[in-house]
C-alpha positions in Angstrom: 86.8 96.9 83.4 86.2 92.7 83.4 83.7 91.5 86.2 85.5 89.3 88.7 84.1 86.9 91.2 83.9 87.7 94.9 86.3 84.7 95.3 88.9 86.5 93.6 88.8 89.5 96.2 92.3 88.5 97.5 93.9 88.5 94.0 92.6 92.0 93.3 93.9 93.1 97.0 97.2 91.9 95.9 97.1 93.6 92.4 96.0 97.1 94.4 99.0 96.4 96.7 101.5 96.1 93.8 100.0 98.9 92.1 100.0 101.2 94.9 103.8 100.2 95.5 104.7 101.4 92.3 102.4 104.4 91.5 101.7 105.7 95.0 104.6 108.5 94.7 103.8 109.8 91.5 100.0 110.0 92.8 101.2 111.8 95.8 103.4 114.3 93.8 100.6 114.8 91.2 97.8 115.8 93.9 100.7 117.6 95.9 101.2 119.9 92.9 97.5 120.7 93.0 97.1 121.4 96.9 100.8 122.2 97.8 100.7 120.2 100.8 102.7 116.8 100.9 100.7 115.5 103.9 97.2 116.4 102.5 98.5 114.9 98.9 99.6 111.8 101.0 95.8 111.6 102.7 93.9 112.1 99.2 95.9 109.4 97.5 95.1 107.5 100.4 91.6 107.9 99.8 91.9 107.0 96.3 93.3 103.6 97.6 90.6 102.9 99.9 88.2 103.7 97.2 89.8 101.0 94.6 89.7 98.4 97.6 85.9 99.1 98.1 85.0 99.2 94.3 87.8 97.0 92.6 86.6 93.6 94.1 83.1 94.2 92.6 83.9 95.9 89.3 87.1 94.5 88.3 90.7 95.8 87.9 90.7 98.9 85.3 93.0 98.7 82.1 95.1 101.4 83.6 94.9 100.9 87.5 97.5 103.7 88.1 95.7 106.4 85.9 92.3 105.3 87.9 93.9 105.8 91.1 95.5 109.3 90.0 92.4 110.5 88.8 90.3 109.5 91.8 92.9 111.5 94.0 92.8 114.4 91.7 89.1 114.7 92.1 89.5 114.6 95.6 91.8 117.3 95.7 89.5 119.3 93.2 86.5 119.0 95.7 88.5 120.1 98.5 89.7 123.1 96.5 86.2 123.9 95.1 84.8 124.0 98.7 87.4 126.2 99.8 88.9 124.0 102.7 92.3 124.9 102.0 91.3 128.5 101.1 93.9 129.7 103.8 96.6 127.6 102.3 96.5 128.1 98.9 98.1 130.8 96.7 96.0 133.7 95.5 96.3 133.3 91.9 94.9 129.6 92.5 92.1 130.6 94.3 91.2 133.5 91.4 91.6 130.6 88.9 89.0 128.5 90.8 86.5 131.4 91.4 86.7 131.9 87.4 85.7 128.3 87.1 83.5 127.5 89.4 80.3 126.7 87.0 82.5 124.3 84.7 82.1 121.0 84.4 84.3 118.7 86.9 86.4 117.4 83.8 86.9 120.8 82.3 87.8 122.4 85.7 90.4 119.6 86.1 92.1 120.6 83.1 92.0 124.3 84.2 93.4 123.9 87.6 96.2 121.6 85.9 97.0 124.4 83.5 97.0 127.2 86.4 99.4 125.0 88.3 101.7 124.0 85.6 105.1 125.8 85.7 108.5 125.3 83.9 110.0 123.5 86.4 109.1 120.2 85.1 109.1 116.9 87.4 106.7 116.4 90.0 108.5 113.6 91.5 111.4 115.8 91.8 109.5 118.6 93.2 108.3 115.8 96.1 111.8 115.0 96.8 113.1 118.5 97.3 110.0 119.6 99.3 110.4 116.5 101.6 114.0 117.5 101.8 113.6 120.9 103.0 115.9 122.3 105.6 113.0 123.5 108.1 113.2 119.3 109.0 116.1 117.6 110.6 118.1 115.3 108.3 116.3 112.0 109.6 113.0 113.5 109.1 113.8 114.4 105.5 114.9 111.2 104.7 112.0 109.1 106.3 109.4 111.3 104.8 110.9 111.0 101.4 111.1 107.4 101.6 107.3 107.2 102.8 106.4 109.2 100.0 108.6 108.6 97.2 109.2 104.9 98.1 105.9 103.9 99.2 108.0 102.2 102.2 106.2 101.5 105.1 107.7 102.7 108.4 108.7 99.3 109.4 110.9 99.0 106.1 112.3 102.5 107.0 112.9 101.5 110.5 115.1 99.0 109.2 116.9 101.0 106.7 117.6 103.4 109.6 118.4 100.8 112.1 116.1 102.7 114.7 112.8 101.7 116.4 109.8 101.7 114.1 108.1 104.2 116.6 110.7 106.6 116.2 110.2 106.5 112.3 106.7 107.1 112.8 107.2 110.2 115.1 109.5 111.6 112.5 107.0 111.3 109.5 104.1 112.7 111.4 105.8 115.5 112.6 107.5 116.3 109.2 104.4 116.5 107.8 102.9 118.9 110.3 106.2 120.9 110.1 105.8 121.5 106.5 102.3 122.4 106.4 102.9 125.0 109.3 105.8 126.5 107.9 103.8 126.6 104.5 106.8 125.0 102.4 106.5 125.6 98.7 106.0 122.8 96.6 109.1 123.5 94.0 112.6 122.6 93.3 114.9 125.4 95.2 116.5 127.8 93.5 120.2 127.8 92.8 121.4 129.4 95.9 119.2 127.2 98.1 120.4 123.7 96.4 123.6 123.1 98.2 121.6 123.1 101.7 119.4 120.2 100.5 121.2 118.2 97.8 123.1 116.0 100.4 119.8 114.7 102.2 118.3 114.6 98.4 121.3 112.1 97.1 121.0 110.1 100.9 117.2 109.5 100.2 117.6 108.5 96.4 120.4 105.8 97.6 118.1 104.6 100.3 115.5 104.4 97.8 117.8 102.3 95.4 119.0 100.3 98.2 115.5 99.4 99.1 114.7 98.0 95.8 118.0 96.7 95.0 117.7 94.3 98.2 114.4 94.5 99.5 114.1 94.7 103.3 110.9 92.8 103.6 108.6 90.4 101.3 108.9 87.7 99.1 111.2 89.3 96.4 114.6 89.7 96.8 114.4 92.6 94.7 112.0 95.6 93.8 113.7 96.7 90.2 110.8 99.5 90.0 112.1 101.2 93.1 116.0 101.0 91.3 114.6 102.5 88.1 112.9 105.4 90.2 115.8 106.4 92.2 118.1 106.0 88.9 115.8 108.7 87.1 115.6 111.0 89.6 119.6 110.9 89.9 119.7 111.7 86.3 117.2 114.4 86.9 119.4 115.6 89.5 122.5 115.4 88.1 121.2 117.5 84.9 119.9 120.1 87.5 123.4 120.5 89.3 125.9 119.3 86.4 128.8 120.7 88.2 128.1 118.8 91.7 130.5 115.9 91.4 129.0 113.9 93.8 125.6 113.8 92.2 127.5 112.1 89.3 129.2 109.9 92.1 125.7 108.5 93.0 124.2 108.0 89.4 127.5 106.0 88.7 127.1 104.0 91.9 123.5 103.1 91.2 124.0 102.5 87.4 127.0 99.9 88.1 125.1 98.2 90.6 121.9 98.1 88.9 123.9 96.4 85.8 123.9 93.1 87.9 120.2 93.0 88.5 119.5 90.1 86.1 122.2 88.1 87.3 121.1 88.5 91.1 118.1 86.4 90.8 118.1 82.8 90.1 115.4 81.0 87.9 113.2 80.5 91.1 113.5 83.9 92.4 116.3 82.9 94.8 119.0 85.3 95.6 122.5 84.8 93.6 125.5 86.3 95.6 127.9 88.4 93.7 130.8 85.9 93.5 128.6 83.1 92.3 126.8 85.7 89.4 127.0 84.8 85.8 128.9 88.0 84.8 127.8 87.4 81.1 124.1 88.6 82.5 125.5 92.0 83.7 124.4 95.0 81.5 127.0 96.3 79.6 125.2 99.5 78.7 124.7 100.4 82.4 128.2 99.6 83.3 129.0 101.9 80.6 127.0 104.8 81.6 128.0 104.1 85.0 131.8 104.4 84.5 131.2 107.5 82.6 129.1 109.2 85.4 132.3 108.1 87.6 134.9 109.8 85.2 132.7 112.7 85.2 132.8 112.7 89.1 136.4 112.5 89.0 137.2 115.0 86.6 134.9 117.7 88.8 137.4 116.9 91.3 134.9 114.5 93.3 136.8 111.2 93.1 137.1 111.0 97.1 133.5 111.9 97.9 131.8 109.2 99.9 129.3 108.3 96.7 132.2 108.5 94.1 134.2 106.2 96.5 131.7 103.5 96.7 131.0 103.9 92.8 134.9 103.0 92.5 134.3 100.1 94.5 131.5 98.9 92.3 133.8 99.9 89.1 136.2 97.3 90.5 133.7 94.6 90.3 132.3 95.9 86.9 135.9 95.7 85.1 136.9 91.8 86.6 135.9 89.6 83.9 135.6 86.9 86.4 135.3 87.0 90.6 138.9 85.5 90.3 140.0 88.5 88.7 138.6 91.3 91.2 141.0 93.4 92.5 140.4 93.3 96.3 143.5 95.0 97.8 142.1 97.8 95.6 138.6 97.5 96.9 140.0 97.2 100.6 141.8 100.6 100.2 139.0 102.4 98.9 137.1 101.1 101.9 139.8 102.3 104.0 139.1 105.7 102.5 135.7 105.5 102.8 135.6 104.6 106.5 138.2 107.6 107.0 135.6 109.9 105.2 132.1 108.7 106.5 132.6 106.4 109.4 130.0 104.0 110.3 129.5 100.3 111.3 127.8 99.3 107.8 130.8 100.9 106.2 133.2 98.8 108.8 131.3 95.7 108.2 131.5 96.0 104.4 135.3 96.7 104.9 135.8 93.5 106.8 134.4 91.7 103.7 137.1 93.4 101.3 139.8 92.5 103.9 139.0 89.1 104.2 138.7 88.6 100.6 142.2 90.5 100.0 143.8 89.2 103.3 142.3 86.2 104.4 139.2 85.6 106.2 140.7 85.9 109.7 141.6 89.5 109.0 138.1 90.0 108.3 136.5 88.4 111.4 139.0 90.5 113.4 137.4 93.5 112.3 133.7 91.8 112.6 134.4 90.8 116.1 135.2 94.3 117.2 131.6 95.3 115.9 129.5 92.5 117.6 128.7 94.6 120.7 128.0 97.8 118.4 124.3 99.1 119.5 123.2 100.0 116.2 123.9 96.7 114.5 122.0 94.4 117.2 119.5 93.6 115.0 120.9 93.6 111.6 120.7 90.7 110.0 124.0 91.2 107.9 126.4 91.4 110.8 125.8 87.6 111.6 125.6 86.8 108.0 129.0 88.3 107.4 130.5 86.7 110.4 129.0 83.4 109.9 130.7 83.4 106.0 133.8 84.2 107.9 133.5 81.6 110.3 132.5 78.9 107.9 135.7 79.7 105.3 137.9 79.3 108.6 136.3 75.9 109.4 134.5 76.9 112.3 131.3 75.0 111.0 129.3 74.8 114.3 129.8 78.7 115.3 128.8 79.2 111.7 125.7 77.6 111.8 124.5 79.7 114.8 125.4 82.8 112.9 123.4 81.8 109.7 120.4 80.8 112.1 120.5 84.0 113.8 120.7 86.0 110.3 117.8 83.8 109.3 115.6 84.8 112.2 116.6 88.4 111.8 115.7 89.1 108.0 112.2 89.9 107.2 112.8 89.1 103.4 111.7 85.7 102.5 113.8 84.9 100.0 116.9 85.9 102.0 115.8 83.8 104.9 115.6 80.8 102.8 119.5 81.4 101.6 120.6 81.9 105.2 118.7 78.7 106.3 120.5 76.8 103.4 123.8 78.1 104.5 123.2 76.9 107.9 122.0 73.2 106.7 125.6 73.3 104.7 127.2 73.9 108.0 126.1 70.6 109.4 128.6 67.4 109.6 128.6 64.1 110.4 129.0 63.6 114.3 
C-alpha cells in the first residue's frame, strides 16, 4: 500500500464510497454463500466497509480494494461461524466441516469453508437475486431488498424509483431481511418448478437496477454504467437458465439496445445528451445486434406482446432509424398503446404522451400529460413537469414552459439533470 497524508482523507473516503458502490453486491453475495443469511451478510460486509474507513486513510488504498473488502468480510464471517454464534441456523454439513477444521490456520480454514459451501449452481450474485425475490416476501419487499443488496442503492434512491416515501422503503427492507432469516430461506437458485413464481420479480428488479445505471437518480453523474453492465450480465445468465421464457429475452433485448446508446448519452463535460440530439454513429452496433437478436428470440417464443418485449420493440424502432427524423413514431405510439393496455401505469402514460406528441404533434401529447397532473404517484416525479415543459415549449407557451422546467429542476436529485433543466428554463426567457 502507498502511504497517504491525512489531508487526503476525503479523497480516500470518496474512493471507498466508489468501490463500495460497485463491489458491495459481490461482497454481500460471497459472504451470504458462507453464512446463508442475506441480512447477516450485509452486516458483515458493512463491517468490512467500516474497517476500510478506519484503516485506509492511514495505510493507503490497497492495490485491489475490492479484494481487500471481500477478504475482511469473509474473515468476519469465519469468526462468526467458528465461535458458534450461528450454529442454530447452519446446515449440519457446514457445522461438521467447521468442527473438523477447528485447528487449521485461518487461511487454510477459509479455503476449506469455501470448498465445503461450493456447489454446481454457479453464480453468487444470481443466488442473491433469487433469495431476495423469494415468494415469502411481498413483491415490493423483494424488489426493494434486491435493489439494496444488488445495486448498492440507498433507501432514498429506491424510494424515488418506486415513487413512494423513503420510510416505506426502509421498513420494507428491514422486514424483508427479518422474514428471510426467520423463514430460513436457502441461499440458492430455485429449482425449475419454483422458477415461474419468482421470475417476474427477478426481471423487475434487474430492470430497475439497469434503469438506475442508465439514468442515475441522484449524484453528480448522469449514468452509472457499472450498474447497467451488472444488470445485463445477470439478465444474460437468467436467459441461459430459463431459455424458453420469452420475457427474459425481451428484457435482455431491451437492456442491450438501451445500453447501446451509452457513449452518445453523455457529452464531453459529462452533461446529458437527449435521445434526438445524440450522435447515432456513437451507438454501439454490437449491442444493437445482440439486442435485436434477443428480441427476435423472444418473438419466436411467442412473447412479442409481453411488457419487456414491447419496450424492446420500441427501443428497436430507435435503433433501426439512421437519423432522428427517420424514427417511426406512429409505430412507437402504437406500441405504447399496446403497453398501456397490457401494463397500465402513470409512467407508461407519460411515455405514451411523448410518443403521441412526436407522431401527431405536441398538442396531442399535452392532452395526455395534462390528465396526469393530478396523479398522486407523479406529484414528486420530475419527469412529469419535464415532459410538460417540453410540450409547452414546442407550442410556444414559453412562460408556462419555463415554470415547468424550474419545477422539474427543483425535484431532481441528479446534478447533471438539474443543470440541463435549468438551462432549458433559461432558454424559455424572451425579451419583454
